[in-house]
Steps between C-alpha positions, in 0.01 A plus 500: 500500500653843401558758773265798514653833389596728785315826556705823480626606839485873431870557565723756336533291184125451445350632180183634660406833345485794738237769446652798325415859592243675282735751338823302559679803643455702181518862618359648179205258502415593858540870427278495191221291652512678836502839330204395289306402812585830669394697191176305470430574866559870430262484203223338706558752781481797261174366354352489852635849579345636181154401622559669836655811340195552282287524812357149492410326821753273664331164473608155608602435139743793508645380830539147355670648193751692713564190712559294186738768368698493825526121490619508137773748592599295806521187285728687261729602785516140622589374151781755471633446854479117473504431877453122458803464274722666762413258782793302637451137595655412834 
């Protein structure tokens, strides 16, 4: 009877693929996509401000639009800063 093949042990020589970071450390990719998110947040914010500047009432929709704009800009800052890629494993 032939011996069963051994399962990989997960040592240093194993060929198990590790998950790669989203932008693979590409500074220009992070800068372009993060800048695009920040600019889209500014666009959404200015559209909400236009309604308020024209004397329209501040509705829940306007508040939601400003909140969405702030979260888009924050997401852009996170993409540019890349805090997960800078973590050190102990």
